[in-house]
C-alpha positions as CSV (number, residue, x, y, z in Angstrom):
1,X,162.7,264.9,136.4
2,X,164.0,261.5,137.4
3,X,163.6,260.5,141.0
4,X,166.4,261.9,143.2
5,X,167.4,259.3,145.8
6,X,169.3,260.1,149.0
7,X,172.8,258.6,149.1
8,X,172.1,256.7,152.3
9,X,168.3,256.6,152.0
10,X,168.4,252.8,151.6
11,X,170.7,252.3,154.5
12,X,170.3,255.1,157.2
13,X,173.3,255.8,159.3
14,X,173.0,255.0,163.0
15,X,172.6,258.0,165.3
16,X,173.8,258.6,168.8
17,X,170.4,258.2,170.3
18,X,168.6,256.3,167.6
19,X,166.5,259.4,166.7
20,X,167.1,263.2,166.4
21,X,166.0,264.0,170.0
22,X,166.3,261.7,173.0
23,X,166.3,261.9,176.7
24,X,169.4,259.8,177.6
25,X,170.7,259.4,181.1
26,X,173.5,262.0,181.6
27,X,172.5,264.3,178.7
28,X,172.8,268.0,179.4
29,X,170.0,270.1,177.9
30,X,169.1,273.7,177.7
31,X,165.4,273.7,178.7
32,X,162.6,276.3,178.8
33,X,160.0,275.9,181.6
34,X,156.5,276.3,180.1
35,X,154.2,275.3,183.0
36,X,154.6,274.2,186.6
37,X,152.3,271.2,187.2
38,X,152.7,270.6,190.9
39,X,154.3,267.7,192.7
40,X,157.7,269.1,191.6
41,X,156.8,268.4,187.9
42,X,156.7,270.8,185.0
43,X,156.1,270.9,181.3
44,X,159.4,271.9,179.6
45,X,160.9,271.9,176.1
46,X,164.3,271.3,174.6
47,X,165.3,271.4,170.9
48,X,161.6,272.2,170.1
49,X,160.4,269.0,171.8
50,X,158.0,269.4,174.8
51,X,157.9,266.8,177.6
52,X,156.9,266.5,181.3
53,X,159.7,265.9,183.8
54,X,160.3,265.9,187.6
55,X,162.3,268.9,188.8
56,X,165.0,268.4,191.5
57,X,165.1,272.1,192.2
58,X,162.5,274.9,192.2
59,X,162.3,276.7,188.8
60,X,160.3,279.6,187.4
61,X,157.9,279.5,184.5
62,X,159.2,281.2,181.3
63,X,162.9,280.9,182.3
64,X,165.6,278.9,180.6
65,X,168.0,276.5,182.5
66,X,170.8,274.1,181.9
67,X,169.9,270.7,183.4
68,X,171.2,267.1,183.4
69,X,168.8,264.3,182.6
70,X,168.3,261.6,185.2
71,X,166.3,258.4,184.4
72,X,164.4,256.9,187.4
73,X,161.8,254.2,187.9
74,X,159.1,256.9,188.1
75,X,160.2,258.7,184.9
76,X,162.5,261.5,183.9
77,X,164.0,264.0,186.4
78,X,166.0,267.1,185.7
79,X,169.0,268.1,187.8
80,X,169.7,271.9,187.7
81,X,173.2,273.1,186.8
82,X,173.5,276.6,188.2
83,X,174.4,279.0,185.4
84,X,171.8,281.7,185.4
85,X,172.8,285.2,184.1
86,X,176.4,284.2,183.5
87,X,178.5,284.7,180.3
88,X,179.2,281.8,177.9
89,X,182.7,281.0,179.2
90,X,181.4,280.7,182.8
91,X,178.5,278.5,181.8
92,X,180.9,276.3,179.7
93,X,183.3,276.0,182.6
94,X,180.5,275.0,185.0
95,X,179.1,272.4,182.5
96,X,182.6,270.9,182.1
97,X,183.1,270.8,185.9
98,X,179.7,269.2,186.4
99,X,180.5,266.4,183.9
100,X,184.0,266.0,185.5
101,X,185.8,267.1,182.3
102,X,189.1,269.0,182.7
103,X,188.8,272.7,182.1
104,X,192.6,273.2,181.5
105,X,192.3,273.0,177.7
106,X,190.9,276.3,176.4
107,X,189.7,274.5,173.3
108,X,187.3,272.4,175.3
109,X,185.9,275.5,176.8
110,X,185.5,276.9,173.3
111,X,183.8,273.8,172.2
112,X,181.2,273.8,175.0
113,X,180.7,277.6,174.5
114,X,179.8,276.8,170.9
115,X,177.4,274.0,171.9
116,X,175.8,276.3,174.5
117,X,175.5,279.1,171.9
118,X,173.6,276.7,169.5
119,X,171.6,275.1,172.4
120,X,172.9,271.7,171.4
121,X,172.4,268.9,174.0
122,X,175.7,267.9,175.6
123,X,176.7,264.4,176.7
124,X,179.8,263.3,178.6
125,X,180.7,260.7,176.0
126,X,180.7,263.5,173.4
127,X,183.1,265.6,175.4
128,X,185.4,262.6,176.1
129,X,185.5,262.0,172.4
130,X,186.2,265.6,171.7
131,X,189.2,265.7,174.1
132,X,191.2,263.6,171.6
133,X,190.8,266.1,168.8
134,X,190.4,269.7,170.1
135,X,194.0,270.5,170.6
136,X,197.0,271.3,168.4
137,X,197.1,273.5,165.2
138,X,193.8,272.1,163.8
139,X,191.9,272.6,167.1
140,X,189.6,275.4,165.7
141,X,188.6,273.3,162.7
142,X,188.0,270.2,164.8
143,X,185.8,272.2,167.2
144,X,183.6,273.2,164.2
145,X,183.4,269.6,163.0
146,X,182.4,268.2,166.4
147,X,179.7,270.8,166.7
148,X,178.5,269.9,163.2
149,X,178.4,266.2,164.2
150,X,176.4,267.1,167.3
151,X,174.0,269.2,165.2
152,X,173.4,266.2,162.8
153,X,173.2,263.8,165.8
154,X,176.0,261.6,164.2
155,X,177.7,258.9,166.1
156,X,181.0,260.1,167.8
157,X,183.4,257.7,166.2
158,X,186.8,258.2,164.7
159,X,185.7,257.0,161.3
160,X,182.7,259.5,161.2
161,X,185.0,262.3,162.4
162,X,187.6,261.5,159.7
163,X,184.9,261.4,157.0
164,X,183.6,264.8,158.1
165,X,187.1,266.2,158.2
166,X,187.9,264.9,154.7
167,X,185.4,267.3,153.2
168,X,187.6,270.2,154.2
169,X,190.7,268.8,152.4
170,X,191.7,268.5,148.8
171,X,189.5,267.8,145.8
172,X,188.6,264.6,144.0
173,X,190.3,265.6,140.7
174,X,193.8,266.0,142.2
175,X,193.4,262.9,144.5
176,X,192.2,260.7,141.6
177,X,195.0,262.0,139.3
178,X,197.6,261.2,142.0
179,X,196.2,257.7,142.6
180,X,196.1,257.0,138.8
181,X,199.7,258.0,138.5
182,X,200.7,255.8,141.5
183,X,198.8,252.8,140.2
184,X,200.5,253.1,136.7
185,X,203.9,253.2,138.4
186,X,203.0,250.1,140.5
187,X,202.0,248.1,137.4
188,X,199.2,246.3,139.1
189,X,195.4,246.8,139.9
190,X,194.5,247.1,136.2
191,X,190.8,247.0,137.0
192,X,190.9,250.1,139.3
193,X,193.1,251.9,136.8
194,X,190.6,251.2,134.0
195,X,187.8,252.6,136.1
196,X,189.8,255.7,136.9
197,X,190.5,256.2,133.2
198,X,186.8,255.9,132.4
199,X,186.1,258.7,134.9
200,X,189.0,260.8,133.5
201,X,187.6,260.5,130.0
202,X,183.8,260.3,130.4
203,X,183.1,261.9,127.1
204,X,184.8,258.9,125.3
205,X,181.5,257.0,125.5
206,X,179.6,259.8,123.7
207,X,182.5,260.1,121.1
208,X,182.3,256.4,120.3
209,X,178.5,256.3,120.0
210,X,178.4,259.5,117.8
211,X,181.2,258.2,115.6
212,X,179.4,254.9,115.0
213,X,176.2,256.8,114.3
214,X,178.0,258.8,111.6
215,X,179.6,255.7,110.2
216,X,176.3,253.8,110.0
217,X,174.6,256.8,108.4
218,X,177.5,257.0,105.8
219,X,177.1,253.2,105.1
220,X,173.4,253.6,104.5
221,X,173.8,256.6,102.2
222,X,173.3,255.2,98.7
223,X,174.3,258.6,97.1
224,X,178.0,258.0,98.2
225,X,180.5,256.0,96.2
226,X,180.8,252.3,96.8
227,X,184.5,252.9,98.0
228,X,183.3,255.4,100.6
229,X,180.5,253.2,101.9
230,X,182.9,250.2,102.1
231,X,185.2,252.3,104.2
232,X,182.4,253.1,106.6
233,X,181.4,249.4,106.7
234,X,185.0,248.3,107.4
235,X,185.3,250.8,110.2
236,X,182.1,249.5,111.8
237,X,183.5,246.0,111.7
238,X,186.9,247.1,113.2
239,X,185.0,248.9,116.0
240,X,183.1,245.7,116.7
241,X,179.7,247.0,115.7
242,X,179.4,244.3,113.0
243,X,180.8,240.8,113.5
244,X,183.7,239.7,111.4
245,X,181.5,237.3,109.5
246,X,179.1,240.1,108.2
247,X,179.5,241.0,104.6
248,X,178.7,244.4,103.2
249,X,175.8,243.5,100.9
250,X,174.1,241.8,104.0
251,X,174.7,244.5,106.6
252,X,171.0,245.2,107.1
253,X,170.3,241.5,107.8
254,X,173.3,241.4,110.1
255,X,172.1,244.4,112.1
256,X,168.6,243.1,112.3
257,X,169.7,239.7,113.5
258,X,172.1,241.2,116.1
259,X,169.3,243.2,117.7
260,X,166.6,240.4,117.5
261,X,169.0,237.8,118.9
262,X,169.2,239.8,122.1
263,X,172.9,240.8,121.8
264,X,172.2,243.9,123.8
265,X,173.9,245.7,126.6
266,X,173.2,244.9,130.3
267,X,169.8,245.8,131.5
268,X,168.2,246.4,128.1
269,X,164.6,245.6,128.0
270,X,162.5,244.9,124.8
271,X,160.5,248.1,125.6
272,X,163.6,250.1,124.9
273,X,163.2,249.4,121.2
274,X,160.8,252.3,121.3
275,X,162.9,254.9,123.2
276,X,165.2,257.5,121.8
277,X,164.8,260.7,119.8
278,X,163.2,260.9,116.3
279,X,163.7,263.5,113.6
280,X,161.1,266.2,113.9
281,X,159.3,265.9,110.6
282,X,155.8,264.5,109.8
283,X,156.8,261.0,108.5
284,X,159.2,260.1,111.3
285,X,156.9,261.7,114.0
286,X,154.1,259.3,112.7
287,X,156.6,256.5,112.9
288,X,157.5,257.2,116.5
289,X,153.8,257.4,117.4
290,X,153.2,254.1,115.8
291,X,156.2,252.5,117.6
292,X,155.0,253.8,120.9
293,X,151.5,252.5,120.3
294,X,152.9,249.0,119.9
295,X,155.2,249.1,122.9
296,X,152.8,247.1,125.1
297,X,152.8,244.2,122.6
298,X,156.6,243.6,123.0
299,X,157.3,241.0,125.6
300,X,157.9,237.3,125.7
301,X,154.8,236.3,123.8
302,X,154.8,234.3,120.6
303,X,154.2,237.3,118.4
304,X,157.0,239.5,119.9
305,X,159.8,238.4,117.4
306,X,157.5,239.5,114.5
307,X,156.7,242.8,116.1
308,X,160.3,243.5,117.0
309,X,161.4,242.6,113.4
310,X,158.8,245.0,112.0
311,X,160.0,247.8,114.3
312,X,163.6,247.4,113.4
313,X,162.7,247.2,109.7
314,X,160.9,250.5,109.9
315,X,164.0,252.1,111.5
316,X,166.2,250.7,108.8
317,X,163.9,252.1,106.1
318,X,164.1,255.5,107.7
319,X,167.9,255.1,107.9
320,X,168.2,254.4,104.2
321,X,165.8,257.1,103.2
322,X,168.6,259.6,102.7
323,X,166.7,262.4,104.5
324,X,168.9,264.8,106.4
325,X,168.2,264.5,110.1
326,X,165.9,261.5,109.8
327,X,168.6,259.1,108.7
328,X,171.0,260.1,111.6
329,X,168.2,259.9,114.1
330,X,167.3,256.4,112.9
331,X,171.0,255.4,113.1
332,X,171.1,256.7,116.7
333,X,168.2,254.5,117.6
334,X,169.7,251.4,116.0
335,X,173.1,251.9,117.5
336,X,171.6,252.1,121.0
337,X,169.5,249.0,120.3
338,X,172.6,247.1,119.4
339,X,173.8,247.8,122.9
340,X,177.6,247.5,122.4
341,X,178.6,250.7,124.3
342,X,181.4,249.1,126.3
343,X,182.9,247.2,123.3
344,X,182.7,250.3,121.1
345,X,184.4,252.5,123.7
346,X,187.2,250.0,124.2
347,X,187.9,249.6,120.5
348,X,187.8,253.4,120.0
349,X,190.6,253.7,122.5
350,X,192.6,251.1,120.6
351,X,192.0,252.8,117.2
352,X,193.0,256.2,118.6
353,X,196.3,254.8,119.8
354,X,196.8,253.1,116.4
355,X,195.7,255.7,114.0
356,X,195.6,259.0,115.8
357,X,197.9,261.8,114.6
358,X,199.4,260.0,111.6
359,X,199.0,260.0,107.8
360,X,196.2,257.5,107.0
361,X,197.4,254.4,105.1
362,X,193.9,253.1,104.1
363,X,190.5,254.3,103.2
364,X,189.1,253.0,106.5
365,X,191.8,254.8,108.5
366,X,191.1,258.1,106.6
367,X,187.3,257.8,107.3
368,X,188.0,257.1,110.9
369,X,190.2,260.3,111.3
370,X,187.6,262.4,109.5
371,X,184.6,261.1,111.6
372,X,186.6,261.3,114.8
373,X,187.7,264.9,114.2
374,X,184.2,265.9,113.2
375,X,182.7,264.2,116.3
376,X,185.1,265.7,118.8
377,X,184.7,269.2,117.2
378,X,180.9,269.0,117.4
379,X,181.0,267.9,121.0
380,X,183.5,270.6,122.0
381,X,181.4,273.3,120.4
382,X,178.1,272.1,121.8
383,X,177.5,269.2,124.2
384,X,173.8,268.5,124.1
385,X,171.8,268.3,127.3
386,X,170.9,264.6,126.6
387,X,174.5,263.8,126.1
388,X,175.7,265.7,129.2
389,X,173.0,264.0,131.2
390,X,174.3,260.6,130.0
391,X,177.9,261.6,131.0
392,X,176.9,262.7,134.4
393,X,174.7,259.6,135.1
394,X,177.7,257.4,134.1
395,X,180.2,259.3,136.2
396,X,178.0,259.2,139.3
397,X,177.3,255.5,138.7
398,X,180.9,254.6,138.2
399,X,182.0,256.7,141.1
400,X,179.8,254.6,143.4
401,X,179.2,257.0,146.3
402,X,176.1,254.9,147.4
403,X,178.0,251.5,147.1
404,X,177.6,250.4,150.8
405,X,174.0,251.5,151.1
406,X,173.0,249.6,147.9
407,X,175.0,246.6,148.9
408,X,173.5,246.3,152.4
409,X,170.0,246.8,151.0
410,X,170.6,244.0,148.5
411,X,170.3,246.2,145.4
412,X,171.8,244.8,142.2
413,X,174.9,246.8,141.4
414,X,175.6,247.0,137.7
415,X,179.4,246.5,137.4
416,X,182.0,247.4,139.9
417,X,182.2,250.9,141.2
418,X,185.3,252.9,141.9
419,X,184.4,253.1,145.6
420,X,184.3,249.3,145.8
421,X,187.8,249.2,144.2
422,X,189.1,251.9,146.6
423,X,187.9,250.0,149.6
424,X,189.8,247.0,148.4
425,X,192.9,249.0,147.8
426,X,192.7,250.6,151.3
427,X,192.5,247.2,152.9
428,X,194.9,245.0,150.8
429,X,197.3,247.0,148.7
430,X,200.9,246.4,149.7
431,X,202.0,250.0,149.2
432,X,201.1,252.1,152.3
433,X,200.9,255.4,150.4
434,X,198.3,253.9,148.0
435,X,196.4,252.4,150.9
436,X,196.2,255.7,152.6
437,X,195.3,257.7,149.5
438,X,192.5,255.2,148.6
439,X,191.1,255.5,152.1
440,X,191.3,259.3,152.0
441,X,189.2,259.3,148.8
442,X,186.6,256.9,150.4
443,X,186.4,259.2,153.5
444,X,185.8,262.1,151.2
445,X,183.0,260.2,149.4
446,X,181.5,259.4,152.8
447,X,181.6,263.1,153.8
448,X,178.8,263.9,151.3
449,X,176.7,261.0,152.5
450,X,177.0,262.4,156.0
451,X,176.1,265.8,154.7
452,X,172.9,264.3,153.3
453,X,171.6,263.0,156.6
454,X,168.4,264.9,157.5
455,X,165.8,264.0,160.0
456,X,163.3,266.7,159.1
457,X,160.3,266.2,156.7
458,X,162.6,267.6,154.0
459,X,165.5,265.8,152.4
460,X,168.9,267.3,151.7
461,X,171.0,265.2,149.3
462,X,174.6,266.2,148.5
463,X,176.4,264.7,145.4
464,X,180.0,265.6,144.7
465,X,182.0,264.0,142.0
466,X,184.8,264.8,139.5
467,X,184.1,265.8,136.0
468,X,186.8,265.7,133.3
469,X,185.6,267.5,130.2
470,X,187.7,268.8,127.3
471,X,190.6,269.5,129.7
472,X,188.4,271.7,131.9
473,X,188.6,269.5,135.0
474,X,186.6,270.4,138.2
475,X,184.8,268.9,141.1
476,X,181.0,269.4,140.7
477,X,178.7,269.7,143.7
478,X,175.0,269.2,143.5
479,X,172.7,269.8,146.5
480,X,169.1,268.8,146.3
481,X,166.6,269.9,149.0
482,X,162.9,269.3,149.0
483,X,160.0,267.6,150.5
484,X,160.3,263.8,150.9
485,X,157.8,262.3,148.4
486,X,158.4,258.8,149.5
487,X,161.1,257.0,151.4
488,X,164.4,258.6,150.3
489,X,163.0,260.3,147.2
490,X,162.6,264.1,146.7
491,X,159.4,265.5,145.3
492,X,160.5,266.8,141.8
493,X,157.5,269.2,141.8
494,X,158.7,271.2,144.8
495,X,162.4,271.3,145.5
496,X,165.5,273.3,145.3
497,X,168.8,272.4,143.5
498,X,172.1,274.1,144.1
499,X,174.8,273.4,141.5
500,X,178.4,274.5,142.2
501,X,181.5,274.3,140.0
502,X,184.7,276.2,139.5
503,X,186.0,276.6,135.9
504,X,189.1,278.4,134.6
505,X,187.1,280.8,132.3
506,X,184.3,281.9,134.6
507,X,185.7,280.9,138.0
508,X,183.3,280.1,140.9
509,X,179.7,279.6,139.8
510,X,176.7,278.7,141.8
511,X,173.4,278.0,140.1
512,X,170.3,278.1,142.4
513,X,167.2,276.4,140.8
514,X,163.9,276.7,142.7
515,X,161.0,274.4,141.6
516,X,157.5,275.3,142.7
517,X,154.6,273.3,141.3
518,X,156.9,272.4,138.3
519,X,157.6,276.1,137.6
520,X,161.4,276.8,137.6
521,X,163.2,280.0,138.5
522,X,167.0,280.3,138.3
523,X,169.6,282.5,140.0
524,X,173.2,282.4,138.8
525,X,175.8,283.6,141.3
526,X,178.9,284.7,139.3
527,X,180.9,287.9,139.0
528,X,182.2,287.5,135.4
529,X,181.2,290.6,133.4
530,X,179.8,288.7,130.5
531,X,177.9,286.0,132.3
532,X,174.5,287.7,132.1
533,X,174.6,288.1,128.3
534,X,176.0,284.5,127.9
535,X,173.1,283.2,130.1
536,X,170.4,284.9,128.1
537,X,171.5,283.2,124.9
538,X,170.6,279.8,126.4
539,X,167.1,280.7,127.5
540,X,165.2,279.6,124.4
541,X,166.8,276.2,124.3
542,X,166.3,275.9,128.1
543,X,162.6,276.7,127.8
544,X,162.2,274.1,125.0
545,X,164.0,271.4,127.0
546,X,162.0,272.1,130.2
547,X,158.7,272.1,128.2
548,X,159.5,268.6,126.9
549,X,159.9,267.5,130.6
550,X,156.6,269.2,131.5
551,X,158.3,271.9,133.5
552,X,157.7,275.6,132.9
553,X,160.5,278.2,132.9
554,X,159.8,281.4,134.9
555,X,162.8,283.7,135.5
556,X,166.5,283.9,135.3
557,X,168.5,286.3,137.6
558,X,172.3,286.9,137.6
559,X,173.8,288.1,140.9
560,X,177.4,288.9,141.8
561,X,178.4,287.3,145.1
562,X,179.8,289.3,148.0
563,X,183.6,289.4,147.7
564,X,183.9,288.0,151.2
565,X,181.6,285.0,150.5
566,X,183.0,281.7,149.3
567,X,180.4,280.1,147.0
568,X,181.6,276.6,147.9
569,X,180.7,277.3,151.5
570,X,177.3,278.7,150.5
571,X,176.2,275.5,148.9
572,X,176.7,273.6,152.1
573,X,175.5,276.4,154.4
574,X,174.7,275.8,158.0
575,X,171.5,273.7,158.1
576,X,170.4,275.4,161.3
577,X,169.8,278.5,159.1
578,X,167.2,276.7,157.0
579,X,163.6,277.4,157.4
580,X,160.7,275.7,155.8
581,X,157.3,277.2,155.0
582,X,154.8,275.0,153.4
583,X,156.6,273.5,150.4
584,X,159.0,276.4,150.1
585,X,162.6,275.7,150.9
586,X,164.8,278.5,152.0
587,X,168.6,278.1,152.6
């Protein structure tokens, strides 16, 4: 399992008190008196934290009281707010009166009652901020959001509040579709529109790669006619895989030169010559082992060009060996080494517009339509785990939820992210409706960053992003919870992953994955009558895939949710309901 980083782990958000619990002047706490120490001092606790303070009124051991914190030269003193044996509304009214806040608005009383019920420290600044929002038709929702902000110890600012509120409204799919439509109408911001289109068609990258793999395999197949092989070669040139100067009888030399000259995609390292899948037979398995054993030799030394040349030659020999499976696997390796993903994807779009849906007028066009149809059909019927992982990784990267955190930390950001573009639109676009929509999407992105703030020894990381796949478009939510292995990284040996999506065929689905010492158990929450039988059919492949990652599959359970329970609420359940025992995580 790859490292799972918190969205704001590299740039922690500021908090109201600088830490989860603080004894600020004027803060109102619900304390329990543990021991009277004499000299008007006592050992007390609030929010699970024990401390010693001076009492300004006589209190009893074992009792609970509402007090206001006072900072003096001699230390902390606690001023009693009389509220013993009273109902929640009376206590709330007294606390508001004590802090000189008007009690005319019933929503303010409701807010303080909720804070009292959850034993959340209260501060006058918090209530003054709340007065702006806890009125009108959305008052009840706003009360919940302010209580949530207080629980998470978030700063009480308009921007934070708006980000929290954005999580309750709309979905990324509809918001991005609307923005895309508006940008097309405006005829400007081509860069943003291009990124939106990449998000809306994430599978295109896999289609272009698989189509080129098929074309390269066909070119290398000596059993095919020269005309057919020439058609595959011409298609590869039109897609930009081979340069215009390459001639067919020297395609192997052209491919080798392209790889060895370093014409690879951004971030490629020489060591990646050895990565990728190999066909599972004896000869190619030995080849992969040999390649892995020489990986350490590849670098910038004088012998590295010879070593790289030898490795590429072996993959080419496997490609031209005409063995089913082995040739295609070698083609996959060579296509990835060429590193032309962005160019191939761009040219695929151009060819789809030129040649899609018409009678082919050339051998090359006919081969393109055949390979394209075959590629799309295969992906529609079965999208492999490796391919889906690549799609998800790209969508999350292009979406750019972590953009500000990575920017402030000084991380190198590969290419512009959608969030970066949206921030620019929200600040500078001349159309007010586009500025507002772009800002609303940014706020919704920020919502999940706020949801991921956690001051306990356990991390909770929330990732929500749109996924457009074969016309089945949905927002996907991933929630990772686990022990913090190192700063901002969840321990992949002991964690819990909740995966939520809503699809037309099977409706709401929540997958709960528990990992204990690399042993995985799954629970699927869905009320579709055929979901259990469908799930069982994937278990053998699931076990095989997990075994390759050194994880062990344990059990799979299918449960129907309570009709009154919204699964989308379940995934972001109240954090105060979480308990931790050892490395177990219970939500």
